Backbone as a ProteinNet text record, in pm:
[ID]
protein_1_A
[PRIMARY]
MPSNRRRRSKKESYWREQVARWRDSGLSQAEFSRQAGFSSRLFGYWKRRFEQAQGASSVQAVVAVPMPHAPEPKTGHQPIIVHAWHDVRLEIPDDFHPGSLEKILVVLGRLA
[TERTIARY]
6990.9	6927.9	6794.4	6766.7	6659.8	6541.4	6435.9	6298.1	6231.6	6286.9	6222.1	6293.9	6449.3	6472.1	6436.9	6400	6355.3	6199.6	6130.2	6005.2	6003.4	6099.7	6109.7	6173.1	6262.9	6293.7	6195.5	6106.4	5998.7	5891.4	5880.9	5776.7	5844.6	5959.7	6035.8	6034	6035.3	6051.3	5901.9	5804.7	5677.1	5644.4	5656	5628.3	5708.9	5848.6	5918.3	5839.1	5790.4	5729.1	5597.2	5554	5412	5436.4	5541.2	5574.3	5611.5	5696.5	5738.6	5613.5	5524.9	5387.4	5308.7	5318	5215.7	5310.1	5432.2	5504	5477.6	5461.8	5431.5	5258.4	5178.5	5028.7	4994.3	5046.6	4967.3	4860	4842.1	4725	4779.9	4683.2	4723.6	4741.9	4813.7	4848.1	4697	4614.9	4483.6	4417	4416.8	4331.9	4417.2	4558.2	4618.8	4609.2	4611	4610.4	4457.8	4359.4	4229.5	4207	4253.5	4233.6	4319.2	4446	4509.2	4488	4374.7	4301.8	4383.1	4490.9	4539.5	4519.1	4555.3	4536.1	4646.1	4590.6	4682.8	4793.7	4740	4850.5	4955.9	4937.5	5004.8	5124.7	5040.2	5150.8	5252	5148.2	5267.3	5373.6	5334.4	5452.4	5561.9	5534.1	5650	5725.4	5648.9	5706.2	5801.9	5761.2	5832.3	5961.2	5943.6	6031.7	6179.3	6114.5	6212.4	6275.6	6176	6277.6	6366.1	6331.9	6430.6	6555.3	6528.4	6652.5	6722.8	6688	6781.8	6865.2	6812	6886.9	6827.3	6843.8	6782.2	6883.1	6989	7090.8	7017.1	6953.1	6935.9	6788.5	6718.7	6579.5	6590	6512.3	6498.3	6379	6392.5	6235.9	6215.7	6089.5	6045.3	6037.5	6095.7	6083.9	6022	5940.5	5868.1	5978.4	6003.4	6131.7	6049	6069.7	6005.8	6030.8	5970.9	6009	5986.2	6062.7	6045.4	5919.8	5844.1	5717	5730.4	5701.6	5709.1	5572.7	5553.1	5451.5	5370.5	5227.5	5155.2	5165	5163.5	5118.5	5003.5	5020	4908.2	4742.2	4762.9	4645	4553.4	4660.3	4594.8	4616.2	4663.4	4666.6	4833.3	4854	4987.8	4998.3	5125	5116.7	5179.6	5144	5194.9	5360.1	5442.6	5575.4	5635	5636.5	5687.6	5843.5	5932.6	6087.8	6086.2	6144.5	6175.8	6310.5	6382.7	6511.3	6592.6	6712.4	6797.7	6766.3	6717.1	6684.7	6602.7	6476.6	6338.4	6241.4	6177.6	6089	5948.9	5869.5	5710.8	5659	5600.1	5506.5	5380.6	5300.4	5167.9	5087.6	4994.6	4917.6	4796.9	4738.3	4630.1	4499.1	4487	4361.7	4398.7	4500.6	4542.1	4433.6	4408.8	4328.3	4319	4285.1	4311.8	4327.1	4260.1	4274.5	4406.8	4464.9	4599.4	4703	4673.9	4776.7	4795	4671.4	4670.9	4765.3	4759	4838.9	4991.8	5005.3	5141.7	5208.9	5133.8	5180.7	5192.1	5109.7	5142	5263	5289	5397.1	5524.7	5530.8	5629.5	5656.2	5552.3	5535.1	5616.1	5613.2	5653.4	5826.6	5856.3	6011.9	6068.1	5997.3	6073.2	6139.2
-11083.3	-10950.5	-10901.4	-10769.7	-10708.1	-10746	-10751.1	-10782.6	-10688.3	-10553.7	-10443.5	-10493	-10505	-10544.2	-10677.2	-10762.3	-10913.4	-10879.5	-10797.9	-10756.6	-10682.9	-10555.7	-10491.2	-10590.1	-10669.5	-10768.3	-10861.1	-10889.1	-10999.1	-10900.5	-10781.1	-10695.2	-10650	-10648.7	-10602.6	-10719	-10835.5	-10983.2	-10992.5	-10956.5	-11002.2	-10902	-10747.1	-10672.6	-10680.2	-10724.9	-10749.6	-10883.4	-10974.7	-11084.3	-11048.9	-10934.4	-10883.8	-10817.2	-10714.8	-10638.2	-10727.4	-10837.9	-10937.3	-11021.9	-11052.1	-11131.3	-11032.9	-10898.3	-10808.3	-10784.6	-10784.7	-10776.7	-10902.9	-11011.3	-11135.9	-11135.1	-11071.6	-11100.2	-11035.6	-10928.7	-10845.9	-10748.9	-10757.7	-10669.8	-10522.8	-10437.3	-10315	-10304.6	-10187	-10189.6	-10205	-10117.3	-10102.2	-10244.5	-10343.8	-10422.4	-10554	-10552.7	-10654.5	-10625	-10498.9	-10483	-10507.4	-10458.4	-10515.9	-10650.1	-10745.9	-10885.9	-10944.5	-10876.8	-10936.7	-10887.5	-10788.7	-10737	-10634.8	-10570.5	-10462.3	-10317.1	-10206.9	-10092.4	-10062.6	-9998.3	-9979.8	-9862.3	-9785.4	-9688.6	-9750.1	-9847.7	-9917.9	-9991.2	-10051.9	-10129.9	-10012.4	-9921.7	-9829.8	-9771.6	-9759.8	-9691.4	-9784.5	-9933.6	-10020.2	-10009	-10041.1	-10044.1	-9924.5	-9817.3	-9684.8	-9680.9	-9739	-9760.5	-9846.6	-9961.4	-10044.7	-9994	-9921.1	-9885.8	-9772.2	-9707.5	-9582.1	-9641.4	-9765	-9837.1	-9885.3	-9920.5	-9947.1	-9840.3	-9721.4	-9611.4	-9590.3	-9420.4	-9392.6	-9447.2	-9478.6	-9531.2	-9652	-9739.4	-9863.7	-9835.2	-9736.1	-9735	-9679.6	-9742.8	-9693.7	-9609.7	-9493.9	-9441.1	-9468.5	-9467.4	-9445.7	-9296.7	-9251.1	-9109.5	-9090.2	-8991.4	-8938.7	-8865.9	-8908.3	-8843.6	-8776.9	-8642.9	-8572.9	-8625.5	-8662.9	-8697.2	-8612.5	-8593.4	-8491.1	-8529.5	-8447.6	-8478.5	-8527.6	-8643.1	-8730.1	-8720.5	-8719.8	-8713.2	-8847.2	-8817.8	-8952.2	-9015.2	-9183.6	-9263.8	-9230.5	-9283.9	-9271	-9316.2	-9385	-9458.5	-9385	-9238	-9190.8	-9220.1	-9330.7	-9389.5	-9382.1	-9304.8	-9330.4	-9430.7	-9492.1	-9590.7	-9518.9	-9544.8	-9486.1	-9545	-9488.9	-9540.8	-9475.4	-9597.9	-9562.2	-9614.5	-9520.9	-9559.2	-9581.1	-9694.4	-9700.2	-9750.3	-9701	-9728.5	-9721.5	-9725.1	-9746.6	-9834.8	-9938.8	-10058.5	-10110.3	-10024.2	-10092.1	-9986.5	-10037	-9948	-10021.2	-9976.9	-10039	-9954	-10018.3	-9953.3	-10013.7	-9915.2	-9969.3	-9910	-10013	-9952.6	-9880.7	-9803.3	-9735.7	-9802.5	-9927.4	-9998.9	-10107.9	-10074.7	-10173.7	-10159	-10286.8	-10305	-10187.1	-10086	-10013.3	-10086.6	-10184	-10253.9	-10328.1	-10376.2	-10432.7	-10332.9	-10211.5	-10105.1	-10049.7	-10045.7	-10013.2	-10134.7	-10235	-10357.8	-10350.8	-10312.8	-10303.4	-10166	-10052.3	-9945.1	-9975.6	-10061.9	-10101.5	-10185.4	-10277.1	-10357.1	-10271.5	-10167.5	-10071	-9977.8	-9927.9	-9871.2	-9921.6	-10074.2	-10162.8	-10176.3	-10156	-10166.6	-10076.2	-9962.6	-9820.7	-9823.5
503	418.9	503.9	534.4	608.6	552.2	610.3	573.1	431	481.4	363.3	222.6	235.2	107.6	53.1	118.2	50	16.3	83.5	18.3	-98.2	-109.2	-248.4	-348.8	-316.3	-396.8	-469.9	-381.6	-426.1	-510.3	-461.4	-522.6	-690.1	-683.6	-812.2	-912.1	-857.5	-924.7	-987.1	-885.3	-938	-1059	-1037.2	-1162.7	-1282.9	-1260.8	-1395.9	-1459.1	-1401.9	-1453.4	-1522.3	-1441.3	-1533.4	-1633.5	-1641.7	-1746.3	-1869.7	-1819.8	-1950.4	-2002.2	-1912.9	-1935.6	-2026.6	-1996.3	-2085.1	-2260.4	-2230	-2361.3	-2459.1	-2396.2	-2467.4	-2513.3	-2425.8	-2445.8	-2555	-2616.5	-2747.7	-2731.8	-2573.4	-2527.9	-2496.9	-2503	-2429.9	-2281.6	-2241.8	-2103.1	-2014.2	-2073.9	-1977.7	-1972.6	-2105.4	-2103.5	-2032.6	-2045.2	-1958.5	-1822.6	-1768.8	-1613.1	-1584.8	-1659.8	-1617.9	-1611.6	-1702.8	-1698.3	-1590.1	-1553	-1428.5	-1285.4	-1289.5	-1146.6	-1088.9	-1176.6	-1091.1	-1176	-1133.5	-1185.5	-1287.9	-1381.9	-1517	-1462	-1385	-1329.5	-1267.6	-1186.2	-1088.9	-1208.8	-1302.2	-1386.7	-1456.9	-1506.3	-1590.8	-1485.5	-1367.5	-1258.1	-1296.9	-1276.6	-1270.8	-1411.9	-1516.7	-1667.4	-1668.3	-1641.4	-1677.9	-1548.4	-1457.6	-1352	-1391.6	-1467	-1506.4	-1642.6	-1737.6	-1849.7	-1815	-1715.1	-1664.4	-1613.9	-1533	-1507.2	-1602.6	-1743.5	-1815.3	-1872.7	-1876.8	-1936.9	-2052.2	-2073.9	-2211.1	-2330.5	-2292	-2414.4	-2484.2	-2416.6	-2444.5	-2532	-2528.2	-2556.4	-2696.5	-2806.1	-2923.7	-2958.5	-3028.6	-3049.5	-3190.1	-3218.6	-3355.6	-3361.2	-3484.3	-3510.7	-3648.5	-3642.9	-3790.2	-3856.1	-3980.3	-4075.9	-4188.9	-4218.6	-4324.8	-4447.9	-4530.2	-4660.1	-4759.3	-4861.1	-4972	-5059.5	-5108.8	-5188.5	-5306.3	-5325.9	-5444.6	-5533.7	-5663.3	-5704.2	-5704.3	-5678.1	-5667.7	-5783.7	-5757.5	-5858.6	-5930	-6068.7	-6161.2	-6109.6	-6029.3	-5962	-5883.2	-5825.6	-5736.4	-5569.7	-5553.1	-5416.2	-5394.3	-5286.3	-5227.4	-5134.9	-5111.3	-4974.2	-4858.2	-4744.4	-4632.9	-4596	-4592.2	-4553.5	-4396.9	-4329.7	-4197.9	-4182.5	-4135	-4087.6	-3972.5	-3933.7	-3782.5	-3759.2	-3696.1	-3667.5	-3826.3	-3805.8	-3934.6	-4056.6	-4006.3	-4116.1	-4109.3	-4053.3	-4077.2	-4144.8	-4271.4	-4329.1	-4371	-4337.9	-4365.8	-4470.1	-4571	-4682.6	-4685.4	-4627.1	-4632.4	-4724.6	-4804.4	-4901	-4835.9	-4911.6	-4869.4	-4834	-4902.8	-4873.9	-4765	-4668.4	-4578.7	-4463.1	-4396.7	-4303.5	-4170.4	-4132.5	-4031.9	-3877.1	-3866.5	-3726.8	-3728.7	-3845.9	-3872.5	-3850.3	-3884.5	-3881.9	-3756.1	-3666.6	-3517.6	-3443.2	-3469.5	-3399.6	-3430	-3564.2	-3631	-3526.1	-3514.2	-3457.8	-3305	-3245.4	-3088.2	-3088	-3145	-3163.2	-3180.2	-3284.8	-3302.6	-3149.8	-3098.1	-2975.6	-2852	-2878.5	-2766.5	-2790.3	-2902.7	-2934.9	-2924.6	-2916.8	-2913.6	-2751.5
[MASK]
++++++++++++++++++++++++++++++++++++++++++++++++++++++++++++++++++++++++++++++++++++++++++++++++++++++++++++++++

């Protein structure tokens, strides 16, 4: 195998491992990159490259679905309802901790 091909293969293996480590870390891309000591732009480039190589058909998206207006419950508080994919529905009470909601949205974004 020519030297360039070997180098490219090693580089791809390295970045695939970094993307896998990031997915398992629970960190944002920027924070993971900062802790690992490389640029978040470079990390983003490799992540997108691998995602594009998988093809658009294998990527699922989180889609906002308009819901018909329902009357508010008597308490005056209405939960936030998130529909993700055909079989996932999250109902979030209005007093849910915002930090926890952010973490849930990050995870959903990664699954998309």
